[in-house]
N, C-alpha and C positions, 0 to 999 in steps of 0.2 A: 546788362542784359536782362531780359525778364523773361525769368525760366516758369514753365508750368506749374503748380500747388496742387495737383488733384487731390490729395489728401484733405487739404482746407478747402476746398471747394466740395469736396462732399459733405465733407460736417457742416459748412455751410448752408448747403441746400438742407441738410436732415432739422436745421433750425430756423429758416426763415419765412418769415411771415409773407402771404401773399405767394404760395407757391402750391402748386399738385406735382405731385409726387405719385410714380408707379414705380411698386417696390419687390422684392422678395425677400421674403428674411433668407440668410444664408444657411448653408448646411456645408458639408463636408462634399469634396468632391468627388465623384463616383472614382472606385479604383480603377487604374487601367486593367482590361480584359487581360487574360495570361498569353503571354507571348507577343504581347503589343505595347508599344513605347508608350512614354507616361511617367510621371512622378507619384507615387501615392503618398497622400497626405491626411492628415486626420484635421488639420487647422479650420477652424469656422470663425471669420471675423467678429465683433462684437458687433457692428452696426449692419441695416439692412444695405442690399444689394438695388443701386436706382438703376432703373432703364428709361426711364421718361422723366423729364422736369421741364414743368410748364410756370414761368416766372411774371409774375405781375411787375409793372414799374416799380422801383424801389422808390424810398421818397427823394426826392427834389430831382426825378428824373421824368421826362416828358411823359404823357398819359398816354402814347403810343408805343413807349419803348418797352412794350411786353415781348420777351422770348421765350424759345424752348430749346432746351438740351436733350442728348440723347445718348445712350451709354451702350457700348458693345465691348464684351472681353476680346474680340479679334482686333487685329492690326492692318493695318494698310500697307504693304509689302510693296507698293507701286502698282497696283492691280485698279485702283480705282475705288475699293470699297467704302471709302468716306464716301464719296460720293453717292454711291449707291444705296447705303443706308440711308443717308440724309434723305433721299430722295423717296424711299418706303415710310419713312417717318414724317415725312411734310407732306406725303400724299395722304395717309390714313388721319393726319392730324386734318388736312386739308390747308395748310400753312403754306405760306411763300418760302423756299428755299433757304433765301436771305436772312430769314429769322431765328433760323437753326443751326445750331453747332452740334458736331460729332465729337464724342469724347470715347477716344479707341485706346484699349489696352493697358491705361495706368490701374495697377493693383490699388490705387487708394480711391478711385473712381469707379473703375469697371468692374462689371460683374464677371466671375470665374467661368467663362465657359471654354476653357481648356487652349490648347494650341491652335495655331492660324495654321492648319494642314487641310487636305484630302479636297479641294475646292469647295469647304464646304461653309463660310461666311454667309454669303447669300442663301444658300439651301438649305440649312441648319439653324445657325445662331441667330438670322435675322426674322426668324417666325416670332419666337418671345417679342422683341422690338415692337415688330407689327401689330401684336395684338396689345402691346402696352400702351401703343399708340390709340390704338381703336377704345382702348378701355378710357383714356385721358380724352377724348373725343367727346363718346357717349355720358362721362360725366359733367363737361361742361353744357353740354346740352340740356341735362338734366337740370342745372343749376338755372338755365333760361327758363324751362319748364316751370321751375317753382317760382322763380322772380315774375314770369308774367302770367301764370297760371292759363297757358295754353298748351295744347296734346303736342307730344314729341313729333308727330308725323307734319305738323304744320312750321315746325323748322327746319332751316338748310344751312350750312354753314360755308362759306367762300372765302378762302385767303385768310382766316381765323377770327371773320367775321361772324355771328349768328344773326339769322334774320327771320323774323316771322312773315305768317302771310300776310299780315295786317300794317307789315312795314318796319315796325320798329327794329330795330340792331343793336347790337352790343358786340364789342371786341372781346377776345379772350380774356386780356386782362385785368377788363371791366370785371368780367365776370369774376375772375378768381380774386379778387379783393384783395383784403388783409388776411385771409385767412389761412392756414398750412394745413392741407389735406392730403392724406397719405391711402392710395390707394394700391392692395393687393394685388401682384400678378395674377391673373387668372390659371389655374392649374391646366395642363393641356388640352385634358378633355371637357373643359366648361366651355361651353360657346362662346365665342364674341362677335358681337356683329362687326364686321368686317367689310369695309367700301367694297362695293360691287366693279368689277374688272370694267365695267365697260363705261363708268365715270372717273376714270382714271386719268389724270391732266399732266401729272409728272412721271409716274412709273411707266417705260415704254416709250419713253421721250429723250433725246440724246440730250445732256446737261453739261457744260461745263466743268471739269475737277476743280473739287472745290478749295483743293491743295496747290493748287498752280500759283495764284496770284502772291500769296506767302513766299514762295521760291523766285517768283521771278522779280519782287522787289527787296529780296534778301534777310526776309526776316526769319528768325531762327524755326526751323525745320528740321536740320541733320542733327544728329547726335554729335555728330565731328566738331559742331560747331559752338557744344555748350562751354560756356567757362564760368568758374563759381569763385566768387572771393576766396582768396587766399592758397587756390588752388595749386596744385604741384603737378610736375611730369614723372610719369613710369614708363618703364619699359622692363620687358620681361626676356631671360635669358633659357630656352628652351633645351632639355636633355638629348643626347645623339640618336634620339631613335623617330626621326622625324615622321608623324603619320603611323606610329602604333600606339596602341592603348590597350595592348593583351599580354600577360604574358608574367611571370614570376620575378621579373628584373622592372617592371613599371612601379617607379617610386622610390626605389632602392640602388639607386644609380650615381647617386652625389658621392665623392670621395670629399673633395673640400672646394672653400671658396677662398680666393686671397684678395680679402678688401681692401688691403694697403695699394695695389693694382689701380684704385680709383680717389685715393687719398687726394692727391694732390690734384684733382678736376675741379674745377669752379663748379658754384650750383647747390651747394651742402649736402653731397650725393648721400643718400642713404642704400645701404644694402639688406635687402629681405631674405631670409633663407626660411624656407618650411621643408623638410624631407627633398625632394626634390624640384619645389618651387623654388626659382631665383629670379628676385626682381631687382631693380635698380628705381630711386626716385630723386628727382634734381630740381631746380625752381623753375628751369625754361625746359624745353623740348628737346634743344640739340644741347644739352649739356647732359638730357637723360640718353640721348643715343651715343654719345662720346661714352657714358660708363659703362652703358651696355656692350659696349664693343671693347670697351678696355678690360672688361672685369676678367679673370683669369679664373678660369672653371675646371676642375679637374672630376673626370667620370671614370666610372668601371665599363670596362667594355662589355657591350652589348652582343647577345645573341645575335646571328645574321635573319634577316626580314627573308619571310617566304620569298621564294624565287615566281615571280609573276612575270617572266618574258613571255610563258604561254598561260595565256588567264586561265584558259578553259581546263588545262590540264592540272593546274593548280587547284581550281574551285572542285574539277571532279574527284581529286584526291583527298579531301576534306572530308573527314568523319562527317556525317549527317544522318537526322531522323528523318526517315518517310512518312509524311501526313496524307492521305489519301482525301482527294476533295468529291472527286466524282467518280464515282464504279458504277457505269451503266452500260451493260451489254444488251445487245440485241441478238438472240440466237437466229431468228433469220436474215439480218444481214451477215452473222457470221459464216452462214451458211454459203453464201454468196460469191461466187469468183471474185476476186480482186484483177480487176484487169491492170489495175494501177497501183503500186506499191511505192510509196518515197518514204525514205528515212535520211531525216536531218539534223543537224546540231548547230546551232546559232549561238552566238556568241556576244556579248556585251561586254564594254571594257569598264575600266574604272576610270571615273570621271569625277571633276571638279565642279561645285558651285560657282566659281571663279569668279565672287565678286568683284568687281571694279575698284570699289573703293576700300581697302585695310578695315578690317574691325576694329569698334573704337567705342570705349565708355568711359564715365566718369562716376566715381564713386566718394561719396561724405559719408564719415562715421562717426558719431557725436553722442557721449553719452550713451554710448548700447543702443542707438538707432542709425540706421544703413538705409541710405539713400542710392538708386542707382540710377542714372541715365544711361539709357540702354536702347539699341536697336533690334533686340529680340523680337521674334515671332512668336516667344512661348512666355508671355510676362509672369502667370500666375506660378507656373512649371519650375520659372528661375526662380520666383521668389524661395521655394521649396528647396532649391537646390542648394541656394544661398545660406541656406538655415541650416543645412547638414552640413556647409563649410564652415559658418564661424560659429553657429548655436546660439543665437541671439533671439531665438523666436518669431514665427513669421509676423506676428504682428507687431515687429519691430524692425520690419524691410517693408521698403517703398521702393517701387519697378515705375520708372516716369519713362515711358515710352515715345521715343522720337525714330523719326525715317533715318534710314541707313543705308547703305548700300545693298541692290538686289540681292537675294539670296534665291528664293524659291528652294528652301530646303533647309538644313542646317548648315550655318558656315560657323565661322568662330565666335560669331555676334554672342553668345553666349559666354564661352569661354572668358574673353577680353573682360566681361564684368566681373567674374570672378577674380580675375588678376587685378583688378581695380580695387575691389572691395580688400583682399588681401593687404592689397601694399595700404590702402586708406588707414585700415585699423592697425598696421603697423607704425605709419609714421605721426598720426594725429591731424591727417591737414585731407582736406578734398585732394582727389588724385586721378590725373586723365592719363587712360591709357590708351594707345595705338597701337597695334600690330605692324608689324613690317612686313611688306609685299612676300618677301621668302616666308617669313611665319604663317603668313594666313594660308598660301599656296599649299605649305608642307603639312600643316596641322591641321585645318578643317576637315572636319569628316566627310568622308568622299562619298559620290554615289558609288554603289557597290557594283564590284564585275557579275556579271550573270550568266548562267548555261541554261540553254533550251533545249532536251531531245526531245524529237516529233517523229512519229511516225504515224502517216496517213495512208488510207486507201480508199480507189472510190472503183465502180464498177466500168463496163465498157463504154457505156452510155452517160458516164460520167456523174453517176448519181454518188453522193459522201457515202463511205460505208463504216470507217473507225476510224478513230483520232486517239493514239495516245501521245500524251502530253506528262515530261517530267520537266521541272526547273528547282535551278538551284541557285540559292540565293545566299550570300554570307550575311546574315543579319544586319540591324543598324541601331543599335544603341547610342554610341557614344558617348558616356558620363563626362559630366564636367574635367576639364585638365586638372582642374585646379584641386577637386577632390581625388583624382589619381594619383597627381603629382604630390602630394601631401599626404598618402596612405590613409585619407578617411574613405576612400572604396576601393576593394580589390582590383587588381588588376587579371583578378580570372575573367577569362572571356565568357560575354554573353551571349546567347542564342535567344533570337525572336525571330517570331513567324510572320513576316512581310514579303514572300515571294509570291502569295497568294493573288496579289490585285490583278484583275482580269486574266487571270489563269484557264479560262474556261473561253472557249473559242464562239465568235458570235454563228459559226454559221451549223447548220442542222446536220450533224456526222450521226448516223445511225447508231453507234455504239461509240464510247467516249469512256476513256480511265485517262484524270487528271490528278497529277502527283505533285507534292512542295516537299524537296528534299530542305528541311531547316537545318543551318549550320552555323558555327560561331563565326565572327567575323575572321579574316585574314590582316586586314589594315584597318585602321580607325574609319567607320563610314556611317553613315545617316540619311535620312530620307534626302532624294532629290525630285526634280518636278516629274512625276510621272510614276514615282517609287519602280517598283518592278513592272506597274503595267507597260510602260512603253516598251522593254525589251521583250514582253511576253509578248505585246500585240505585233513588235516586229515578226517574232516567230509564227505567229497565227497567219499574219496576211501575207506574210513571204511564200508560206505552205500553200494557202489555197490560189496564190498565183502560180505556181509550179503546178498544181493539180488542174486550173483550167487550160494550162500551157499543155500537160501531157494530155488533157480530154480535147485538144483542137478548140478550145470553145475560148469566144471573147472574155478577157477579165473582169469587166463591168457584167456582161449579161450571166457570167459563173457565178458572181456574187449573188447577185439579183434573184438567181435560182435559189440559192443556200441559204439567203438569210430570213430568219424566223421573225423578226421586230418589223414592225408594219412602218413605224417612224425610221428605221434604220433603213429599209427600202426607200421610202421616200425621199431620205436625205442623198442617198446613192443616185438615183434617178437625175433630181435638179441638179447634183455636184455634176455630175459627168453632163448633163446637158448644157450646163453652164460654161463650162471646159470645152464643150465642142467635139466631145470625145466619138472618136468613129469607128464604130466596129469594125475588127478584122483586117486595120490596117496598121502592122506592125512596124516598128522604126528601124533602125540600122541593121539591126542585128549582127553586129561583128563588120559589116561591108561599109568602109568609108566613102563621104560623100566627096565631092569633087574638093571642098576646103579641107578635107582630110579628117574630118571630125564625124563622131559617131554621135546620132540622136536617138533618143528614148521618152518614150511615155509611161507615167506609171500611177497605180490607182491606188489606194489604202482604205478601210473603214475600221473604225473601233469606236466604242463604247466604252469611255474610265470606269472601270467600277473599282470602287476603293474601300477603303475597310477590311476587317478581318471576314475572312469568307464565310457566309457567301458575297458580303459585303453589298453595298449599293448601289445605283449610278449614278455618274454626273452626266452632263451633255455628250448627246451623238457627234461626230466628227467623221470627214472625209476628205481626204487629199488627193487632187490630180495633178500631177508636177510634171514638168517637161525640161529635160535638162540635153547638154552635150557634152561629150568623153573627149579628150585628145587621147588616141591611142597608144602615141611615142609618149609625152609626159604623163598620163593619169591623170590631169586634171579636169576635174568636174566643173561643168558652172550651169547654174541653175537659170534656165531663161523664164519661167512661169510659174505660179505656184496657183491653184484656186482652191480654198477652201472652204468647203460648205459645213456650217454647223448646227445643231437642233438644240438650244441652251432652254427650250420652254420660255416663258415669260423673260423678257430681257426688262432690266428693271432699267438700264442705259445701255440702249444700243449701240451710242458710239465707243461708252465704255468695254463693250464685248466684243467689239471689232478691235479695240486698242489689246485688249487681251490676246486674241487670236494671231495678230501680228510678234505680240511680243512671243507667242509660244512658238511658231515658226521659225520667226529668227534663231531664237535659241536652239532647237530641234535642229533645225541647218546646222549650226555650228558643231552641236554634240555627234550630230551622225556622219559629219565631213571631217571634222577636222579633230575632236580632243580625245585624248586619253593620258591619263597619268603613266608618270614613268616612274620607275622602281629601282634600287640596286639592294646588297645586301644592309644597308644603313635602312632604309626606309626610301622616302617620297622624295626624288630629285627634281620634279617639276617644280621651278623654285620662282618662275618670273613666265612673262609671256611670251619669250623666246624657245622656252621650253614645252609651253603649256598653250598654242595659238587658239585665238579664240575668232570667230566671223566679223569681218570690217565692214565696213558701211558700205565699200562698194561693192562687196560680191551680194549684198541683199537683192533677191530679185523682187520684180513687180509682184505683190500678193495681192490677189482678188478674194473678197471674204462673201460669201453665201449667208444670208441670215435665214433660217426657217423661220415664217409667222406662227407663230406658238403661244401668244398672249394670254390664251385661256388654260394654258398648261401652268403646274409649278415650275417658278425658276430652278434649275439646275446648275449645279457648279461648273463655271468656265476656266477656274484658273490654272487649269492642267490638263483638262481634253484634250484640245486642239493639236497638242505635241503629240498624244498616243500614237496616232495612225503616221505619223512623220518618215520614222527609219526606213518601216515598210514600203512605202510610197517611193524612195528615193533609191533603197535595192531593188523596187520592180521594174524601176524605169531603168534603171543601171541594166539590166537584162535585156529589157527592151532597145537599147542601144548596145550593148556589148554581143547578147546571146549568150553571157556568161553570169551564172548566180554568185550572189555575194551575200554568204553566211554570217561576215563577221564585222563589224562595224569597230571604228569608223572608216568610212571609204575614203581613206586620205589618197593623193594620188601615187605614193611608193606602194601602198595596199593595192588599187586598182592594177598598176603596170605588174606587179607580182602575181593578180590571180590571171590576168590575161597572158601571160607568161606563161603562166602553169596550165592552163585551158589549151594553149598551143605546141606544149610539150607532148613527145611521144609518150603513150605509156608504158611503163617499166615494166617487166615481165616479173611474176612473182615466184620466188624462191620458197621452198619450203626449208 
């Protein structure tokens, strides 16, 4: 098996003749802002970071064998950014895509650009890559100017071949020659001549995913398939508090391990114990599994987990610190009589990343150096955390990033790397660790539950007056399990400030007060697609729908009346038109049709605003959804979805469509089905029976409308289309049933309970 060797590649580029490099001298990465996730480190690598490399043919290669490599610190989580980033570089260099290789995420080769989060890969981290490509192009054109004695404007380049007005041509490889040239990446405030958008031939057009051929032919793509000579297999035994990583008992639960219980098993079984970390290593995977099951481990009793039968009650009862985000009072609006006053509580459940493939990693420890093959989305942060665990020095740790099961947030991909590293160091051999389905479900950091309390008012004419919004979001730090279990990190709960994503509504309320109640986690939690923005938007766009109904206004017209963003207005108008929205034509509103079903249509709009408040926006998105409800069973069937999105410049429109489809499918699953179960021990959702996800048969027709904005900057598309989804579904449910739904997921049981509660007679109030 041929494994990637990013460190070797990087070192060769730095000394290779016939190479043009665009580099950046490394500096320590910025420390995470207070209250934000991230690993602070002062480590600075000894060699330059390479962004773009152009390579002339090596001795013995054909004269036209020149090629290009580009490097980005982010990774492809199945979103297609490997293809989109390649398009950006190939466009700016004016080379065919086939000549370019993208290298993503490897710490030994790619620049440290932080974790792959917040839909920021194209929006932010692609910018220096594009500028690096433009610098390299201008350098090569400068070589042609010197060689031919012609002015720069007498040259043009196409497909890597420079041509002068007099007809002379040379390809990039010939221009590079045998020289080794290093160009310093221009500072952000230095102007770099970028290619005009009007001249684009690759960016803005669909391109086949560059990762698909290798997957189709069975080449090494996934970390699960890594095999290393001498590799052994490991499994871990977790303590009896699944899904919990906060409390004085963390790292202090183990009583003893009976190693004799596995002494008779085949496979040279080794047992590794460090604090509460317990693992086994054997020669074959099935032997490791047998040892994991046979090992007898005694644990101290642990305190009961928080009672989460009522998520809202548990979160509201949690101590919190109020953080005011917006306090804008309008005295004139305050004096106007509020003909409409609505007060609502919206509730979002704990959910899983639910990666279909359990997390896996391979680690090799040799003579003080550690190499880890991993599916992490945070390679450089993981390197820092592994140094905290093993104290090797970050310069002695290489993270080789391969693809893994999708996550769109933090699953156990980093945890399993630490497991493999500990076991490899202990037994002195490469070790592959794959979690069980039960371990993945129970221990992955959950997408946290969330509570949004909203009070909104409007006048008799439907003009919006005031909006009071308070969100409660229980943190999402989730240190590496191995750091906690070995006692190197305290189990003291950590509080982050992450509830403020899209906390401000997009509609024009005259007065607003927006507050975030920051609190420690109740269970192990981390970011999940849309972070707090998706639940916050669920509240915002459910409330605006209720206000429209109270004002006897059409939901689309009411939103358009109160939106303040011209691009939002244009998007919502276009999406409604594409969906064939008919103003003033409500759905069933509780009256079943001849087939016994209720039918409804819902709309919602949001722009994903991410990062620390006030943050910055990614793409604009709007949904129109049609569904039916069986009032007897509570079953919801989604019949059609129209999603409009304004992503600014689309590097690969096909890739954006794929992203939107992925957003829609996952959001439907989260809104209709997904909720983590808990008991006194912790997480009880251990397999797909207790945590169902949407099946292929339930995926409806999805129509995507992309706004033509190629003259605008590219915006993040990885999460944006998910954000309006839950509100659109809830609004369609109201249109079908005549009853409002304020708590997700909208399972058949929840629908039946809500409809039955709406029909029940009001109980008298007693003092």
